mmCIF file of the N, C-alpha and C atoms, coordinates in Angstrom:
data_MODEL
# 
_entry.id   MODEL 
# 
loop_
_atom_site.group_PDB 
_atom_site.id 
_atom_site.type_symbol 
_atom_site.label_atom_id 
_atom_site.label_alt_id 
_atom_site.label_comp_id 
_atom_site.label_asym_id 
_atom_site.label_entity_id 
_atom_site.label_seq_id 
_atom_site.pdbx_PDB_ins_code 
_atom_site.Cartn_x 
_atom_site.Cartn_y 
_atom_site.Cartn_z 
_atom_site.occupancy 
_atom_site.B_iso_or_equiv 
_atom_site.pdbx_formal_charge 
_atom_site.auth_seq_id 
_atom_site.auth_comp_id 
_atom_site.auth_asym_id 
_atom_site.auth_atom_id 
_atom_site.pdbx_PDB_model_num 
ATOM 1   N N  . MET A 1 1  ? 1.085  -0.969 0.063   1.00 0.00 ? 1  MET A N  1 
ATOM 2   C CA . MET A 1 1  ? 0.175  -0.256 0.032   1.00 0.00 ? 1  MET A CA 1 
ATOM 3   C C  . MET A 1 1  ? 1.025  1.031  0.015   1.00 0.00 ? 1  MET A C  1 
ATOM 4   N N  . ILE A 1 2  ? 0.510  2.119  -0.586  1.00 0.00 ? 2  ILE A N  1 
ATOM 5   C CA . ILE A 1 2  ? 0.938  3.422  -0.841  1.00 0.00 ? 2  ILE A CA 1 
ATOM 6   C C  . ILE A 1 2  ? 0.289  4.611  -0.516  1.00 0.00 ? 2  ILE A C  1 
ATOM 7   N N  . GLY A 1 3  ? 0.195  5.310  0.241   1.00 0.00 ? 3  GLY A N  1 
ATOM 8   C CA . GLY A 1 3  ? -0.713 6.828  0.142   1.00 0.00 ? 3  GLY A CA 1 
ATOM 9   C C  . GLY A 1 3  ? -2.337 6.050  0.317   1.00 0.00 ? 3  GLY A C  1 
ATOM 10  N N  . GLY A 1 4  ? -2.355 5.076  0.595   1.00 0.00 ? 4  GLY A N  1 
ATOM 11  C CA . GLY A 1 4  ? -4.026 4.143  0.605   1.00 0.00 ? 4  GLY A CA 1 
ATOM 12  C C  . GLY A 1 4  ? -4.352 3.413  -0.765  1.00 0.00 ? 4  GLY A C  1 
ATOM 13  N N  . SER A 1 5  ? -3.639 3.270  -1.697  1.00 0.00 ? 5  SER A N  1 
ATOM 14  C CA . SER A 1 5  ? -3.782 2.427  -2.706  1.00 0.00 ? 5  SER A CA 1 
ATOM 15  C C  . SER A 1 5  ? -2.871 1.620  -2.863  1.00 0.00 ? 5  SER A C  1 
ATOM 16  N N  . ALA A 1 6  ? -3.736 0.757  -3.250  1.00 0.00 ? 6  ALA A N  1 
ATOM 17  C CA . ALA A 1 6  ? -2.651 -0.951 -3.487  1.00 0.00 ? 6  ALA A CA 1 
ATOM 18  C C  . ALA A 1 6  ? -2.168 -0.885 -4.766  1.00 0.00 ? 6  ALA A C  1 
ATOM 19  N N  . VAL A 1 7  ? -0.585 -1.189 -4.625  1.00 0.00 ? 7  VAL A N  1 
ATOM 20  C CA . VAL A 1 7  ? 0.564  -1.851 -5.503  1.00 0.00 ? 7  VAL A CA 1 
ATOM 21  C C  . VAL A 1 7  ? 0.427  -2.788 -7.118  1.00 0.00 ? 7  VAL A C  1 
ATOM 22  N N  . ALA A 1 8  ? -0.037 -1.453 -8.039  1.00 0.00 ? 8  ALA A N  1 
ATOM 23  C CA . ALA A 1 8  ? -0.332 -3.112 -9.247  1.00 0.00 ? 8  ALA A CA 1 
ATOM 24  C C  . ALA A 1 8  ? 0.668  -3.667 -10.004 1.00 0.00 ? 8  ALA A C  1 
ATOM 25  N N  . ALA A 1 9  ? 0.277  -4.418 -10.529 1.00 0.00 ? 9  ALA A N  1 
ATOM 26  C CA . ALA A 1 9  ? 1.179  -5.658 -11.339 1.00 0.00 ? 9  ALA A CA 1 
ATOM 27  C C  . ALA A 1 9  ? 2.349  -4.555 -11.962 1.00 0.00 ? 9  ALA A C  1 
ATOM 28  N N  . GLU A 1 10 ? 3.500  -5.382 -12.724 1.00 0.00 ? 10 GLU A N  1 
ATOM 29  C CA . GLU A 1 10 ? 4.417  -4.922 -12.485 1.00 0.00 ? 10 GLU A CA 1 
ATOM 30  C C  . GLU A 1 10 ? 4.996  -4.780 -14.227 1.00 0.00 ? 10 GLU A C  1 
ATOM 31  N N  . ALA A 1 11 ? 5.472  -3.668 -14.644 1.00 0.00 ? 11 ALA A N  1 
ATOM 32  C CA . ALA A 1 11 ? 6.026  -3.276 -15.740 1.00 0.00 ? 11 ALA A CA 1 
ATOM 33  C C  . ALA A 1 11 ? 7.848  -2.735 -15.977 1.00 0.00 ? 11 ALA A C  1 
ATOM 34  N N  . THR A 1 12 ? 8.572  -2.802 -17.087 1.00 0.00 ? 12 THR A N  1 
ATOM 35  C CA . THR A 1 12 ? 9.354  -2.466 -16.601 1.00 0.00 ? 12 THR A CA 1 
ATOM 36  C C  . THR A 1 12 ? 9.445  -0.885 -17.155 1.00 0.00 ? 12 THR A C  1 
ATOM 37  N N  . SER A 1 13 ? 10.071 -0.063 -16.825 1.00 0.00 ? 13 SER A N  1 
ATOM 38  C CA . SER A 1 13 ? 10.478 1.666  -16.376 1.00 0.00 ? 13 SER A CA 1 
ATOM 39  C C  . SER A 1 13 ? 11.628 2.032  -17.245 1.00 0.00 ? 13 SER A C  1 
ATOM 40  N N  . GLN A 1 14 ? 12.009 2.531  -17.836 1.00 0.00 ? 14 GLN A N  1 
ATOM 41  C CA . GLN A 1 14 ? 12.849 3.019  -19.351 1.00 0.00 ? 14 GLN A CA 1 
ATOM 42  C C  . GLN A 1 14 ? 13.270 4.306  -18.088 1.00 0.00 ? 14 GLN A C  1 
ATOM 43  N N  . LEU A 1 15 ? 14.700 4.438  -17.462 1.00 0.00 ? 15 LEU A N  1 
ATOM 44  C CA . LEU A 1 15 ? 15.396 5.374  -17.222 1.00 0.00 ? 15 LEU A CA 1 
ATOM 45  C C  . LEU A 1 15 ? 16.009 6.353  -18.349 1.00 0.00 ? 15 LEU A C  1 
ATOM 46  N N  . THR A 1 16 ? 17.070 7.214  -18.060 1.00 0.00 ? 16 THR A N  1 
ATOM 47  C CA . THR A 1 16 ? 17.432 7.824  -18.652 1.00 0.00 ? 16 THR A CA 1 
ATOM 48  C C  . THR A 1 16 ? 18.990 6.243  -19.601 1.00 0.00 ? 16 THR A C  1 
ATOM 49  N N  . ASN A 1 17 ? 19.845 6.034  -18.443 1.00 0.00 ? 17 ASN A N  1 
ATOM 50  C CA . ASN A 1 17 ? 20.781 5.237  -19.383 1.00 0.00 ? 17 ASN A CA 1 
ATOM 51  C C  . ASN A 1 17 ? 20.106 3.353  -19.207 1.00 0.00 ? 17 ASN A C  1 
ATOM 52  N N  . THR A 1 18 ? 18.828 2.850  -18.725 1.00 0.00 ? 18 THR A N  1 
ATOM 53  C CA . THR A 1 18 ? 18.349 1.623  -17.773 1.00 0.00 ? 18 THR A CA 1 
ATOM 54  C C  . THR A 1 18 ? 17.037 1.385  -17.780 1.00 0.00 ? 18 THR A C  1 
ATOM 55  N N  . THR A 1 19 ? 16.934 0.683  -17.785 1.00 0.00 ? 19 THR A N  1 
ATOM 56  C CA . THR A 1 19 ? 15.647 -0.360 -17.252 1.00 0.00 ? 19 THR A CA 1 
ATOM 57  C C  . THR A 1 19 ? 15.365 -0.733 -15.554 1.00 0.00 ? 19 THR A C  1 
ATOM 58  N N  . VAL A 1 20 ? 14.413 -0.550 -15.571 1.00 0.00 ? 20 VAL A N  1 
ATOM 59  C CA . VAL A 1 20 ? 13.908 -0.842 -14.191 1.00 0.00 ? 20 VAL A CA 1 
ATOM 60  C C  . VAL A 1 20 ? 12.840 -1.244 -13.853 1.00 0.00 ? 20 VAL A C  1 
ATOM 61  N N  . ASP A 1 21 ? 13.044 -2.725 -12.905 1.00 0.00 ? 21 ASP A N  1 
ATOM 62  C CA . ASP A 1 21 ? 11.253 -3.689 -13.025 1.00 0.00 ? 21 ASP A CA 1 
ATOM 63  C C  . ASP A 1 21 ? 10.701 -2.383 -11.915 1.00 0.00 ? 21 ASP A C  1 
ATOM 64  N N  . THR A 1 22 ? 9.413  -2.287 -12.260 1.00 0.00 ? 22 THR A N  1 
ATOM 65  C CA . THR A 1 22 ? 8.815  -1.284 -11.520 1.00 0.00 ? 22 THR A CA 1 
ATOM 66  C C  . THR A 1 22 ? 7.108  -1.669 -11.225 1.00 0.00 ? 22 THR A C  1 
ATOM 67  N N  . ALA A 1 23 ? 6.711  -1.352 -10.375 1.00 0.00 ? 23 ALA A N  1 
ATOM 68  C CA . ALA A 1 23 ? 4.993  -1.596 -9.762  1.00 0.00 ? 23 ALA A CA 1 
ATOM 69  C C  . ALA A 1 23 ? 4.416  0.383  -9.733  1.00 0.00 ? 23 ALA A C  1 
ATOM 70  N N  . TRP A 1 24 ? 3.417  0.029  -10.104 1.00 0.00 ? 24 TRP A N  1 
ATOM 71  C CA . TRP A 1 24 ? 2.371  1.425  -9.884  1.00 0.00 ? 24 TRP A CA 1 
ATOM 72  C C  . TRP A 1 24 ? 1.561  1.487  -9.354  1.00 0.00 ? 24 TRP A C  1 
ATOM 73  N N  . ALA A 1 25 ? 1.375  2.654  -8.873  1.00 0.00 ? 25 ALA A N  1 
ATOM 74  C CA . ALA A 1 25 ? -0.018 3.052  -7.507  1.00 0.00 ? 25 ALA A CA 1 
ATOM 75  C C  . ALA A 1 25 ? 0.237  4.141  -7.541  1.00 0.00 ? 25 ALA A C  1 
ATOM 76  N N  . THR A 1 26 ? -1.471 4.852  -6.759  1.00 0.00 ? 26 THR A N  1 
ATOM 77  C CA . THR A 1 26 ? -1.557 6.317  -7.593  1.00 0.00 ? 26 THR A CA 1 
ATOM 78  C C  . THR A 1 26 ? -1.636 6.665  -6.198  1.00 0.00 ? 26 THR A C  1 
ATOM 79  N N  . VAL A 1 27 ? -1.082 7.919  -5.807  1.00 0.00 ? 27 VAL A N  1 
ATOM 80  C CA . VAL A 1 27 ? -0.363 8.920  -4.835  1.00 0.00 ? 27 VAL A CA 1 
ATOM 81  C C  . VAL A 1 27 ? -1.678 9.809  -4.204  1.00 0.00 ? 27 VAL A C  1 
ATOM 82  N N  . ARG A 1 28 ? -2.574 9.884  -3.724  1.00 0.00 ? 28 ARG A N  1 
ATOM 83  C CA . ARG A 1 28 ? -4.072 10.483 -3.169  1.00 0.00 ? 28 ARG A CA 1 
ATOM 84  C C  . ARG A 1 28 ? -3.705 11.784 -3.472  1.00 0.00 ? 28 ARG A C  1 
ATOM 85  N N  . GLY A 1 29 ? -2.632 12.464 -1.937  1.00 0.00 ? 29 GLY A N  1 
ATOM 86  C CA . GLY A 1 29 ? -2.232 13.261 -2.443  1.00 0.00 ? 29 GLY A CA 1 
ATOM 87  C C  . GLY A 1 29 ? -2.604 14.163 -1.131  1.00 0.00 ? 29 GLY A C  1 
ATOM 88  N N  . PRO A 1 30 ? -2.345 15.042 -0.674  1.00 0.00 ? 30 PRO A N  1 
ATOM 89  C CA . PRO A 1 30 ? -1.870 15.813 -1.887  1.00 0.00 ? 30 PRO A CA 1 
ATOM 90  C C  . PRO A 1 30 ? -0.033 15.208 -1.214  1.00 0.00 ? 30 PRO A C  1 
ATOM 91  N N  . LEU A 1 31 ? 0.781  15.376 -2.615  1.00 0.00 ? 31 LEU A N  1 
ATOM 92  C CA . LEU A 1 31 ? 1.868  14.972 -2.682  1.00 0.00 ? 31 LEU A CA 1 
ATOM 93  C C  . LEU A 1 31 ? 2.587  16.422 -3.095  1.00 0.00 ? 31 LEU A C  1 
ATOM 94  N N  . ARG A 1 32 ? 3.689  16.376 -2.535  1.00 0.00 ? 32 ARG A N  1 
ATOM 95  C CA . ARG A 1 32 ? 4.598  17.898 -2.193  1.00 0.00 ? 32 ARG A CA 1 
ATOM 96  C C  . ARG A 1 32 ? 5.713  17.726 -2.670  1.00 0.00 ? 32 ARG A C  1 
ATOM 97  N N  . ILE A 1 33 ? 5.878  18.548 -3.681  1.00 0.00 ? 33 ILE A N  1 
ATOM 98  C CA . ILE A 1 33 ? 7.288  18.781 -4.466  1.00 0.00 ? 33 ILE A CA 1 
ATOM 99  C C  . ILE A 1 33 ? 7.748  20.443 -4.047  1.00 0.00 ? 33 ILE A C  1 
ATOM 100 N N  . GLY A 1 34 ? 8.828  20.234 -2.909  1.00 0.00 ? 34 GLY A N  1 
ATOM 101 C CA . GLY A 1 34 ? 8.964  22.491 -2.816  1.00 0.00 ? 34 GLY A CA 1 
ATOM 102 C C  . GLY A 1 34 ? 7.367  22.475 -2.478  1.00 0.00 ? 34 GLY A C  1 
ATOM 103 N N  . ALA A 1 35 ? 7.460  23.879 -3.483  1.00 0.00 ? 35 ALA A N  1 
ATOM 104 C CA . ALA A 1 35 ? 5.813  24.400 -2.827  1.00 0.00 ? 35 ALA A CA 1 
ATOM 105 C C  . ALA A 1 35 ? 5.332  23.827 -4.106  1.00 0.00 ? 35 ALA A C  1 
ATOM 106 N N  . ALA A 1 36 ? 4.980  23.222 -4.879  1.00 0.00 ? 36 ALA A N  1 
ATOM 107 C CA . ALA A 1 36 ? 3.801  21.998 -5.750  1.00 0.00 ? 36 ALA A CA 1 
ATOM 108 C C  . ALA A 1 36 ? 3.342  21.606 -4.678  1.00 0.00 ? 36 ALA A C  1 
ATOM 109 N N  . SER A 1 37 ? 1.761  21.008 -4.870  1.00 0.00 ? 37 SER A N  1 
ATOM 110 C CA . SER A 1 37 ? 0.609  20.527 -4.572  1.00 0.00 ? 37 SER A CA 1 
ATOM 111 C C  . SER A 1 37 ? 0.628  19.850 -5.546  1.00 0.00 ? 37 SER A C  1 
ATOM 112 N N  . LEU A 1 38 ? 0.110  17.726 -5.283  1.00 0.00 ? 38 LEU A N  1 
ATOM 113 C CA . LEU A 1 38 ? 0.240  17.338 -6.688  1.00 0.00 ? 38 LEU A CA 1 
ATOM 114 C C  . LEU A 1 38 ? -1.163 16.292 -5.891  1.00 0.00 ? 38 LEU A C  1 
ATOM 115 N N  . SER A 1 39 ? -2.284 15.945 -6.766  1.00 0.00 ? 39 SER A N  1 
ATOM 116 C CA . SER A 1 39 ? -3.139 15.020 -5.624  1.00 0.00 ? 39 SER A CA 1 
ATOM 117 C C  . SER A 1 39 ? -3.520 13.615 -7.380  1.00 0.00 ? 39 SER A C  1 
ATOM 118 N N  . ASP A 1 40 ? -4.247 12.911 -6.680  1.00 0.00 ? 40 ASP A N  1 
ATOM 119 C CA . ASP A 1 40 ? -3.998 11.441 -7.631  1.00 0.00 ? 40 ASP A CA 1 
ATOM 120 C C  . ASP A 1 40 ? -2.640 11.751 -8.524  1.00 0.00 ? 40 ASP A C  1 
ATOM 121 N N  . VAL A 1 41 ? -1.358 11.398 -7.944  1.00 0.00 ? 41 VAL A N  1 
ATOM 122 C CA . VAL A 1 41 ? -0.085 11.215 -8.983  1.00 0.00 ? 41 VAL A CA 1 
ATOM 123 C C  . VAL A 1 41 ? 0.001  9.748  -9.049  1.00 0.00 ? 41 VAL A C  1 
ATOM 124 N N  . GLU A 1 42 ? -0.006 9.228  -10.187 1.00 0.00 ? 42 GLU A N  1 
ATOM 125 C CA . GLU A 1 42 ? 0.390  7.776  -11.214 1.00 0.00 ? 42 GLU A CA 1 
ATOM 126 C C  . GLU A 1 42 ? 1.548  7.648  -10.622 1.00 0.00 ? 42 GLU A C  1 
ATOM 127 N N  . ILE A 1 43 ? 2.271  6.703  -9.369  1.00 0.00 ? 43 ILE A N  1 
ATOM 128 C CA . ILE A 1 43 ? 3.986  6.933  -9.313  1.00 0.00 ? 43 ILE A CA 1 
ATOM 129 C C  . ILE A 1 43 ? 4.131  5.355  -9.529  1.00 0.00 ? 43 ILE A C  1 
ATOM 130 N N  . ARG A 1 44 ? 6.052  5.400  -9.689  1.00 0.00 ? 44 ARG A N  1 
ATOM 131 C CA . ARG A 1 44 ? 6.001  3.770  -9.474  1.00 0.00 ? 44 ARG A CA 1 
ATOM 132 C C  . ARG A 1 44 ? 6.750  3.742  -8.623  1.00 0.00 ? 44 ARG A C  1 
ATOM 133 N N  . VAL A 1 45 ? 7.347  2.340  -8.306  1.00 0.00 ? 45 VAL A N  1 
ATOM 134 C CA . VAL A 1 45 ? 8.034  1.951  -7.685  1.00 0.00 ? 45 VAL A CA 1 
ATOM 135 C C  . VAL A 1 45 ? 8.663  0.641  -7.293  1.00 0.00 ? 45 VAL A C  1 
ATOM 136 N N  . SER A 1 46 ? 10.113 0.214  -7.278  1.00 0.00 ? 46 SER A N  1 
ATOM 137 C CA . SER A 1 46 ? 11.022 -0.151 -7.767  1.00 0.00 ? 46 SER A CA 1 
ATOM 138 C C  . SER A 1 46 ? 11.742 -0.865 -6.391  1.00 0.00 ? 46 SER A C  1 
ATOM 139 N N  . GLY A 1 47 ? 11.715 -2.381 -6.296  1.00 0.00 ? 47 GLY A N  1 
ATOM 140 C CA . GLY A 1 47 ? 12.273 -2.725 -5.354  1.00 0.00 ? 47 GLY A CA 1 
ATOM 141 C C  . GLY A 1 47 ? 14.184 -2.271 -5.159  1.00 0.00 ? 47 GLY A C  1 
ATOM 142 N N  . ARG A 1 48 ? 14.606 -1.794 -6.138  1.00 0.00 ? 48 ARG A N  1 
ATOM 143 C CA . ARG A 1 48 ? 16.178 -1.769 -6.374  1.00 0.00 ? 48 ARG A CA 1 
ATOM 144 C C  . ARG A 1 48 ? 16.100 -0.432 -5.877  1.00 0.00 ? 48 ARG A C  1 
ATOM 145 N N  . TYR A 1 49 ? 15.232 0.769  -5.464  1.00 0.00 ? 49 TYR A N  1 
ATOM 146 C CA . TYR A 1 49 ? 15.231 1.613  -4.788  1.00 0.00 ? 49 TYR A CA 1 
ATOM 147 C C  . TYR A 1 49 ? 14.458 2.344  -4.024  1.00 0.00 ? 49 TYR A C  1 
ATOM 148 N N  . PRO A 1 50 ? 14.822 3.114  -3.256  1.00 0.00 ? 50 PRO A N  1 
ATOM 149 C CA . PRO A 1 50 ? 13.984 3.339  -1.939  1.00 0.00 ? 50 PRO A CA 1 
ATOM 150 C C  . PRO A 1 50 ? 12.916 4.532  -2.310  1.00 0.00 ? 50 PRO A C  1 
ATOM 151 N N  . GLU A 1 51 ? 13.068 4.903  -3.499  1.00 0.00 ? 51 GLU A N  1 
ATOM 152 C CA . GLU A 1 51 ? 12.475 6.281  -3.695  1.00 0.00 ? 51 GLU A CA 1 
ATOM 153 C C  . GLU A 1 51 ? 11.164 5.836  -4.654  1.00 0.00 ? 51 GLU A C  1 
ATOM 154 N N  . LEU A 1 52 ? 10.411 7.294  -4.487  1.00 0.00 ? 52 LEU A N  1 
ATOM 155 C CA . LEU A 1 52 ? 9.287  6.675  -5.712  1.00 0.00 ? 52 LEU A CA 1 
ATOM 156 C C  . LEU A 1 52 ? 9.621  7.869  -6.651  1.00 0.00 ? 52 LEU A C  1 
ATOM 157 N N  . LEU A 1 53 ? 8.970  7.282  -7.784  1.00 0.00 ? 53 LEU A N  1 
ATOM 158 C CA . LEU A 1 53 ? 9.310  7.564  -8.956  1.00 0.00 ? 53 LEU A CA 1 
ATOM 159 C C  . LEU A 1 53 ? 8.351  8.676  -9.935  1.00 0.00 ? 53 LEU A C  1 
ATOM 160 N N  . ALA A 1 54 ? 7.617  9.718  -9.782  1.00 0.00 ? 54 ALA A N  1 
ATOM 161 C CA . ALA A 1 54 ? 7.552  10.577 -10.475 1.00 0.00 ? 54 ALA A CA 1 
ATOM 162 C C  . ALA A 1 54 ? 7.080  11.156 -11.817 1.00 0.00 ? 54 ALA A C  1 
ATOM 163 N N  . GLY A 1 55 ? 6.829  10.100 -13.153 1.00 0.00 ? 55 GLY A N  1 
ATOM 164 C CA . GLY A 1 55 ? 7.652  11.097 -14.444 1.00 0.00 ? 55 GLY A CA 1 
ATOM 165 C C  . GLY A 1 55 ? 6.810  11.967 -14.871 1.00 0.00 ? 55 GLY A C  1 
ATOM 166 N N  . ALA A 1 56 ? 6.749  12.364 -16.074 1.00 0.00 ? 56 ALA A N  1 
ATOM 167 C CA . ALA A 1 56 ? 6.544  13.606 -16.726 1.00 0.00 ? 56 ALA A CA 1 
ATOM 168 C C  . ALA A 1 56 ? 5.235  14.117 -16.353 1.00 0.00 ? 56 ALA A C  1 
ATOM 169 N N  . HIS A 1 57 ? 4.614  12.785 -16.982 1.00 0.00 ? 57 HIS A N  1 
ATOM 170 C CA . HIS A 1 57 ? 2.785  13.048 -16.779 1.00 0.00 ? 57 HIS A CA 1 
ATOM 171 C C  . HIS A 1 57 ? 2.620  14.313 -15.778 1.00 0.00 ? 57 HIS A C  1 
ATOM 172 N N  . ALA A 1 58 ? 2.942  13.718 -14.190 1.00 0.00 ? 58 ALA A N  1 
ATOM 173 C CA . ALA A 1 58 ? 3.103  14.366 -12.892 1.00 0.00 ? 58 ALA A CA 1 
ATOM 174 C C  . ALA A 1 58 ? 3.379  16.070 -12.697 1.00 0.00 ? 58 ALA A C  1 
ATOM 175 N N  . LEU A 1 59 ? 4.480  16.143 -13.790 1.00 0.00 ? 59 LEU A N  1 
ATOM 176 C CA . LEU A 1 59 ? 5.311  17.334 -13.430 1.00 0.00 ? 59 LEU A CA 1 
ATOM 177 C C  . LEU A 1 59 ? 4.866  18.404 -14.963 1.00 0.00 ? 59 LEU A C  1 
ATOM 178 N N  . GLN A 1 60 ? 3.731  18.082 -15.209 1.00 0.00 ? 60 GLN A N  1 
ATOM 179 C CA . GLN A 1 60 ? 3.747  18.605 -17.364 1.00 0.00 ? 60 GLN A CA 1 
ATOM 180 C C  . GLN A 1 60 ? 3.612  19.833 -16.815 1.00 0.00 ? 60 GLN A C  1 
ATOM 181 N N  . HIS A 1 61 ? 2.549  20.388 -15.752 1.00 0.00 ? 61 HIS A N  1 
ATOM 182 C CA . HIS A 1 61 ? 2.356  21.968 -16.223 1.00 0.00 ? 61 HIS A CA 1 
ATOM 183 C C  . HIS A 1 61 ? 3.339  22.160 -15.006 1.00 0.00 ? 61 HIS A C  1 
ATOM 184 N N  . PHE A 1 62 ? 4.913  21.909 -14.838 1.00 0.00 ? 62 PHE A N  1 
ATOM 185 C CA . PHE A 1 62 ? 5.699  22.684 -14.413 1.00 0.00 ? 62 PHE A CA 1 
ATOM 186 C C  . PHE A 1 62 ? 6.668  22.984 -15.405 1.00 0.00 ? 62 PHE A C  1 
ATOM 187 N N  . ALA A 1 63 ? 7.443  23.941 -15.576 1.00 0.00 ? 63 ALA A N  1 
ATOM 188 C CA . ALA A 1 63 ? 8.958  24.285 -16.013 1.00 0.00 ? 63 ALA A CA 1 
ATOM 189 C C  . ALA A 1 63 ? 9.419  23.630 -14.505 1.00 0.00 ? 63 ALA A C  1 
ATOM 190 N N  . ILE A 1 64 ? 10.557 23.349 -14.496 1.00 0.00 ? 64 ILE A N  1 
ATOM 191 C CA . ILE A 1 64 ? 11.714 22.491 -13.852 1.00 0.00 ? 64 ILE A CA 1 
ATOM 192 C C  . ILE A 1 64 ? 13.176 22.830 -14.419 1.00 0.00 ? 64 ILE A C  1 
ATOM 193 N N  . LEU A 1 65 ? 13.469 23.417 -13.328 1.00 0.00 ? 65 LEU A N  1 
ATOM 194 C CA . LEU A 1 65 ? 14.765 24.408 -13.313 1.00 0.00 ? 65 LEU A CA 1 
ATOM 195 C C  . LEU A 1 65 ? 15.844 24.079 -12.365 1.00 0.00 ? 65 LEU A C  1 
ATOM 196 N N  . ILE A 1 66 ? 16.730 23.493 -12.945 1.00 0.00 ? 66 ILE A N  1 
ATOM 197 C CA . ILE A 1 66 ? 17.797 22.254 -11.868 1.00 0.00 ? 66 ILE A CA 1 
ATOM 198 C C  . ILE A 1 66 ? 18.977 23.782 -12.381 1.00 0.00 ? 66 ILE A C  1 
ATOM 199 N N  . ASP A 1 67 ? 19.644 23.910 -10.975 1.00 0.00 ? 67 ASP A N  1 
ATOM 200 C CA . ASP A 1 67 ? 20.749 24.744 -10.687 1.00 0.00 ? 67 ASP A CA 1 
ATOM 201 C C  . ASP A 1 67 ? 21.965 23.507 -9.816  1.00 0.00 ? 67 ASP A C  1 
ATOM 202 N N  . GLN A 1 68 ? 22.785 23.243 -10.372 1.00 0.00 ? 68 GLN A N  1 
ATOM 203 C CA . GLN A 1 68 ? 23.989 22.235 -10.417 1.00 0.00 ? 68 GLN A CA 1 
ATOM 204 C C  . GLN A 1 68 ? 24.594 22.785 -8.914  1.00 0.00 ? 68 GLN A C  1 
ATOM 205 N N  . ARG A 1 69 ? 25.306 23.722 -9.086  1.00 0.00 ? 69 ARG A N  1 
ATOM 206 C CA . ARG A 1 69 ? 26.212 24.538 -8.488  1.00 0.00 ? 69 ARG A CA 1 
ATOM 207 C C  . ARG A 1 69 ? 25.574 24.553 -6.844  1.00 0.00 ? 69 ARG A C  1 
ATOM 208 N N  . SER A 1 70 ? 24.090 24.809 -7.353  1.00 0.00 ? 70 SER A N  1 
ATOM 209 C CA . SER A 1 70 ? 23.576 24.813 -5.477  1.00 0.00 ? 70 SER A CA 1 
ATOM 210 C C  . SER A 1 70 ? 22.929 23.614 -5.204  1.00 0.00 ? 70 SER A C  1 
ATOM 211 N N  . LYS A 1 71 ? 22.803 22.697 -6.019  1.00 0.00 ? 71 LYS A N  1 
ATOM 212 C CA . LYS A 1 71 ? 22.337 21.320 -6.174  1.00 0.00 ? 71 LYS A CA 1 
ATOM 213 C C  . LYS A 1 71 ? 20.704 21.051 -5.508  1.00 0.00 ? 71 LYS A C  1 
ATOM 214 N N  . SER A 1 72 ? 19.986 22.494 -6.435  1.00 0.00 ? 72 SER A N  1 
ATOM 215 C CA . SER A 1 72 ? 18.920 22.333 -6.123  1.00 0.00 ? 72 SER A CA 1 
ATOM 216 C C  . SER A 1 72 ? 17.770 22.078 -7.475  1.00 0.00 ? 72 SER A C  1 
ATOM 217 N N  . VAL A 1 73 ? 16.610 22.397 -6.761  1.00 0.00 ? 73 VAL A N  1 
ATOM 218 C CA . VAL A 1 73 ? 15.895 21.811 -8.132  1.00 0.00 ? 73 VAL A CA 1 
ATOM 219 C C  . VAL A 1 73 ? 14.388 22.204 -7.883  1.00 0.00 ? 73 VAL A C  1 
ATOM 220 N N  . ALA A 1 74 ? 14.273 23.345 -8.598  1.00 0.00 ? 74 ALA A N  1 
ATOM 221 C CA . ALA A 1 74 ? 12.806 24.374 -8.188  1.00 0.00 ? 74 ALA A CA 1 
ATOM 222 C C  . ALA A 1 74 ? 11.635 23.967 -9.547  1.00 0.00 ? 74 ALA A C  1 
ATOM 223 N N  . LEU A 1 75 ? 10.513 23.901 -9.265  1.00 0.00 ? 75 LEU A N  1 
ATOM 224 C CA . LEU A 1 75 ? 9.113  23.861 -9.916  1.00 0.00 ? 75 LEU A CA 1 
ATOM 225 C C  . LEU A 1 75 ? 8.545  25.047 -10.798 1.00 0.00 ? 75 LEU A C  1 
ATOM 226 N N  . CYS A 1 76 ? 8.409  25.521 -11.438 1.00 0.00 ? 76 CYS A N  1 
ATOM 227 C CA . CYS A 1 76 ? 7.553  26.621 -11.044 1.00 0.00 ? 76 CYS A CA 1 
ATOM 228 C C  . CYS A 1 76 ? 6.509  26.348 -12.410 1.00 0.00 ? 76 CYS A C  1 
ATOM 229 N N  . PRO A 1 77 ? 5.257  26.812 -12.399 1.00 0.00 ? 77 PRO A N  1 
ATOM 230 C CA . PRO A 1 77 ? 4.169  26.586 -12.936 1.00 0.00 ? 77 PRO A CA 1 
ATOM 231 C C  . PRO A 1 77 ? 4.474  27.140 -14.246 1.00 0.00 ? 77 PRO A C  1 
ATOM 232 N N  . ALA A 1 78 ? 3.912  26.604 -15.477 1.00 0.00 ? 78 ALA A N  1 
ATOM 233 C CA . ALA A 1 78 ? 4.322  26.677 -16.244 1.00 0.00 ? 78 ALA A CA 1 
ATOM 234 C C  . ALA A 1 78 ? 3.399  27.794 -16.771 1.00 0.00 ? 78 ALA A C  1 
ATOM 235 N N  . LYS A 1 79 ? 3.648  28.453 -18.004 1.00 0.00 ? 79 LYS A N  1 
ATOM 236 C CA . LYS A 1 79 ? 2.748  29.781 -18.828 1.00 0.00 ? 79 LYS A CA 1 
ATOM 237 C C  . LYS A 1 79 ? 2.049  29.227 -19.694 1.00 0.00 ? 79 LYS A C  1 
# 
């Protein structure tokens, strides 16, 4: 169970340089990433990694800014 949602069937997810076996679930929310608040986000989980994977669909309404010097990421509402 993740956020009250059962984890569904496994699939293979494509990362930048590899693939990983994942299962999916829906986080009912709110899921907060910085100041952004998202609801009903489909995420992927993997036994190989402790993190949740939220993809482009969840972030499609944001511009993502990556500052390598300060090691920070900002989500800004897309215009």
